[in-house]
VOZA-379216 format. One record per residue: residue number from 1; x, y, z of N, C-alpha, C in turn; chain. Coordinates in steps of 0.02 Angstrom, whole numbers, plus 32768, in hexadecimal, padded with zeros to 4 digits. Each point is the difference from the previous one (the first is absolute). Example, Ala and Ser with C-alpha at 12.3 -4.5 7.8 and 13.67 -1.06 7.14 Angstrom:
2
<1 <8294 7EE4 8186> <7FD3 803B 8000> <802D 803C 8000> 'A'>
<2 <7FEE 8035 7FDC> <802A 803B 8003> <7FD9 8037 8025> 'A'>
***
This chain:
91
<1 <7DAD 8084 85F1> <801F 7FCE 7FE1> <7FF2 8007 7FC4> 'A'>
<2 <7FC8 8008 7FDC> <7FE7 8004 7FBC> <8022 803C 7FCA> 'A'>
<3 <7FFE 8037 8018> <8026 8028 7FED> <804B 7FF6 7FEF> 'A'>
<4 <8027 7FE6 802D> <8039 7FEE 7FFE> <800E 7FCD 7FC3> 'A'>
<5 <7FD3 7FCC 800C> <8002 7FBF 7FD1> <7FF4 802B 7FB5> 'A'>
<6 <7FD2 8027 8000> <7FE3 8023 7FBA> <8047 801E 7FE6> 'A'>
<7 <8020 8026 802A> <8042 802C 7FEC> <803A 7FBF 7FE8> 'A'>
<8 <8005 7FC7 801E> <8028 7FDA 7FF2> <7FF8 7FE3 7FBA> 'A'>
<9 <7FBD 7FFA 7FEC> <7FF2 7FE9 7FC4> <7FFB 8029 7FC6> 'A'>
<10 <7FF8 803A 8015> <8005 8040 7FDA> <8053 8005 7FE4> 'A'>
<11 <8027 7FF8 8035> <804E 801A 7FF0> <8007 7FCD 7FD8> 'A'>
<12 <7FF1 7FB2 800E> <801B 7FCE 7FD4> <7FEE 8005 7FC1> 'A'>
<13 <7FCA 8011 7FE7> <7FDF 8002 7FC2> <8028 8039 7FDE> 'A'>
<14 <8001 803A 8027> <8033 8034 7FE9> <803C 7FE5 7FDF> 'A'>
<15 <801D 7FEC 8029> <8050 7FD9 7FF1> <7FEB 7FDA 7FC3> 'A'>
<16 <7FDF 7FD0 8004> <7FF5 7FD5 7FC7> <7FFB 8029 7FAF> 'A'>
<17 <7FD5 8030 8016> <7FEF 802B 7FC6> <8031 802B 7FE9> 'A'>
<18 <8032 801F 8026> <8043 801F 7FF8> <8032 7FD5 7FD9> 'A'>
<19 <8010 7FC2 801E> <8018 7FC5 7FE5> <7FFE 7FF9 7FC4> 'A'>
<20 <7FB5 7FF3 7FE6> <7FEF 7FEF 7FC1> <7FFF 8041 7FD4> 'A'>
<21 <8005 8038 800B> <8004 802E 7FD5> <8051 8005 7FF2> 'A'>
<22 <8028 8004 8037> <8046 7FF5 7FF6> <801B 7FC4 7FD5> 'A'>
<23 <7FDB 7FD3 800E> <8019 7FC7 7FCA> <7FEE 800D 7FAE> 'A'>
<24 <7FC1 802D 8006> <7FE7 8016 7FA7> <8045 802C 7FED> 'A'>
<25 <801A 802C 802E> <802F 8030 7FE5> <8032 7FCE 7FFB> 'A'>
<26 <8026 7FD8 802E> <803D 7FDA 7FE9> <7FFB 7FD3 7FC6> 'A'>
<27 <7FCD 7FDB 8003> <7FEE 7FCB 7FB3> <7FFE 803A 7FD4> 'A'>
<28 <7FE2 8040 7FFC> <7FFA 8020 7FC5> <8047 8014 7FEC> 'A'>
<29 <8024 8018 802D> <804B 8017 7FF5> <8028 7FCF 7FE6> 'A'>
<30 <7FFF 7FBA 8018> <802D 7FD8 7FEA> <7FDF 7FE8 7FA9> 'A'>
<31 <7FC9 7FF9 8003> <7FCF 7FEB 7FC8> <8014 803F 7FBB> 'A'>
<32 <7FFF 8038 8021> <8015 8041 7FC4> <8048 7FF5 7FF2> 'A'>
<33 <8024 7FFE 8026> <804B 7FF3 7FF6> <800D 7FB5 7FCC> 'A'>
<34 <7FE5 7FCE 800E> <8007 7FC0 7FD6> <7FEC 8012 7FB5> 'A'>
<35 <7FCA 801F 800A> <7FDD 8015 7FBF> <8025 8027 7FD1> 'A'>
<36 <801F 8039 802E> <802B 8033 7FD5> <8042 7FDB 7FEA> 'A'>
<37 <8027 7FCD 802F> <8033 7FD9 7FD2> <7FEB 7FDA 7FCB> 'A'>
<38 <7FCB 7FE8 8017> <7FE2 7FBE 7FB9> <7FF9 802A 7FD0> 'A'>
<39 <7FD9 8043 7FF0> <7FF5 8027 7FD4> <804D 8016 7FE5> 'A'>
<40 <8026 801D 801F> <8048 8013 7FF1> <801E 7FC2 7FCE> 'A'>
<41 <7FFD 7FCC 8016> <8018 7FCF 7FDB> <7FDD 7FE7 7FC0> 'A'>
<42 <7FB7 800F 8017> <7FEC 7FEA 7FC1> <8007 802D 7FC0> 'A'>
<43 <7FFD 8043 801C> <801A 802D 7FC5> <8042 7FFF 7FF1> 'A'>
<44 <8031 7FE0 8029> <8048 7FF3 7FDB> <8009 7FC9 7FDE> 'A'>
<45 <7FC4 7FE3 7FEF> <8009 7FBA 7FE9> <8002 7FBB 8010> 'A'>
<46 <7FEB 8005 803D> <7FF8 7FCD 8033> <7FC4 7FD2 7FF5> 'A'>
<47 <8010 7FC6 8011> <7FC6 7FC2 7FF3> <7FB3 8020 801E> 'A'>
<48 <7FD8 8001 7FB9> <7FB9 8018 800D> <7FD8 7FD6 803A> 'A'>
<49 <8002 7FC6 8000> <7FE1 7FD5 8022> <8008 8017 804D> 'A'>
<50 <804A 7FEB 800D> <800C 800F 8046> <7FF3 803C 800E> 'A'>
<51 <8005 8036 7FEC> <7FFA 8047 8014> <7FB2 8004 800A> 'A'>
<52 <7FD9 7FF5 7FD7> <7FB9 8003 800D> <7FDD 7FDF 8033> 'A'>
<53 <8021 7FBE 8000> <7FE1 7FD3 803D> <8020 8026 805B> 'A'>
<54 <8038 8023 7FE3> <800F 8028 8049> <7FC7 803B 8005> 'A'>
<55 <7FFA 8019 7FC7> <7FD9 804F 8017> <7FB5 7FD6 800E> 'A'>
<56 <7FEA 7FC0 7FDF> <7FB8 7FEE 8007> <8009 7FE3 805D> 'A'>
<57 <802C 7FDE 8009> <7FFE 7FF0 804F> <800B 8035 802F> 'A'>
<58 <801E 8035 7FEB> <800E 803B 802F> <7FB6 801F 8006> 'A'>
<59 <7FCF 8001 7FC9> <7FBC 8014 8001> <7FE6 7FDB 8023> 'A'>
<60 <8003 7FBB 8010> <7FD5 7FDE 8025> <8007 8004 8053> 'A'>
<61 <804C 8010 8009> <800F 8006 8044> <7FE5 8042 801C> 'A'>
<62 <7FF9 8035 7FD9> <7FDB 803A 800C> <7FB0 7FF9 8008> 'A'>
<63 <7FE5 7FD3 7FE2> <7FB6 7FEE 7FF8> <7FF3 7FCE 803F> 'A'>
<64 <8037 7FD5 8015> <7FF6 7FE0 8033> <8005 802F 803E> 'A'>
<65 <8027 8024 800B> <800C 8027 8048> <7FB8 802F 7FFD> 'A'>
<66 <7FF2 8016 7FC5> <7FBF 8034 800B> <7FBD 7FC2 801A> 'A'>
<67 <8003 7FC3 7FE6> <7FD3 7FD7 8013> <8000 7FF5 8048> 'A'>
<68 <8049 7FF4 8020> <7FF5 7FFE 803C> <8005 8029 802A> 'A'>
<69 <800C 8044 7FE5> <7FDF 803D 802A> <7FBD 7FFC 7FFD> 'A'>
<70 <7FD1 7FFC 7FE1> <7FC1 7FF5 7FF1> <7FE0 7FE5 8024> 'A'>
<71 <8021 7FB8 800E> <7FE9 7FC9 8032> <7FFF 800F 803F> 'A'>
<72 <8045 8011 8014> <800E 8023 8043> <7FCD 803B 8020> 'A'>
<73 <7FEB 802F 7FD2> <7FD6 8039 8008> <7FC0 7FDC 8007> 'A'>
<74 <7FEB 7FC7 7FE3> <7FC7 7FE6 7FFA> <7FF9 7FD4 804C> 'A'>
<75 <802C 7FDC 8012> <8002 7FE0 803F> <800C 8031 803C> 'A'>
<76 <8019 8031 7FF1> <8013 8026 804A> <7FB5 802F 800D> 'A'>
<77 <7FDF 8003 7FBE> <7FB7 8024 801F> <7FD9 7FC2 8015> 'A'>
<78 <7FF8 7FC3 7FEE> <7FE1 7FCF 8017> <800D 7FF1 8046> 'A'>
<79 <8041 8000 800A> <8008 7FEE 8042> <7FF0 8037 8027> 'A'>
<80 <8012 804B 7FF4> <7FE8 802C 802C> <7FB4 8009 8006> 'A'>
<81 <7FDB 7FF0 7FDA> <7FBB 7FFF 8003> <7FDE 7FC4 802B> 'A'>
<82 <8022 7FC5 7FEA> <7FF3 7FD0 802F> <8007 800E 8054> 'A'>
<83 <803B 8025 8007> <8015 8007 804B> <7FD3 803A 8017> 'A'>
<84 <7FEE 8036 7FDC> <7FC8 802A 8018> <7FB4 7FE5 8013> 'A'>
<85 <7FE9 7FCA 7FC9> <7FD2 7FD9 8016> <7FF9 7FE2 803F> 'A'>
<86 <8032 7FE0 8000> <8020 7FD5 8052> <8001 801D 802E> 'A'>
<87 <8012 803F 7FF0> <800B 8029 804C> <7FCB 8024 8017> 'A'>
<88 <7FDB 8006 7FDD> <7FB6 8027 8018> <7FE7 7FE9 8033> 'A'>
<89 <7FE9 8027 8039> <7FD9 7FE0 8030> <7FC5 7FDA 7FF2> 'A'>
<90 <7FF7 7FD1 8019> <7FC5 7FDA 800B> <7FD3 800C 8011> 'A'>
<91 <7FBC 8009 7FE3> <7FB0 8022 801B> <7FEF 7FD9 8024> 'A'>
***
């Protein structure tokens, strides 16, 4: 049962990591598009404050997605290590 339980934990953490990686890709795509539109508007003479705020917020979204990914990796490793320790046979 221990190996089966370990497999479930490995699978769950792998899915969480993949979801976080997908989130980075999606957030990056959306943020880059928003930044591109804002830059285009800026070059056309648009409101500099709004355009720069949009670019800044888009960059924050990417940074947050990366921080979430790092946190999920860290928690997944901790979970796996904790499970490995608790599943060791007693001496």
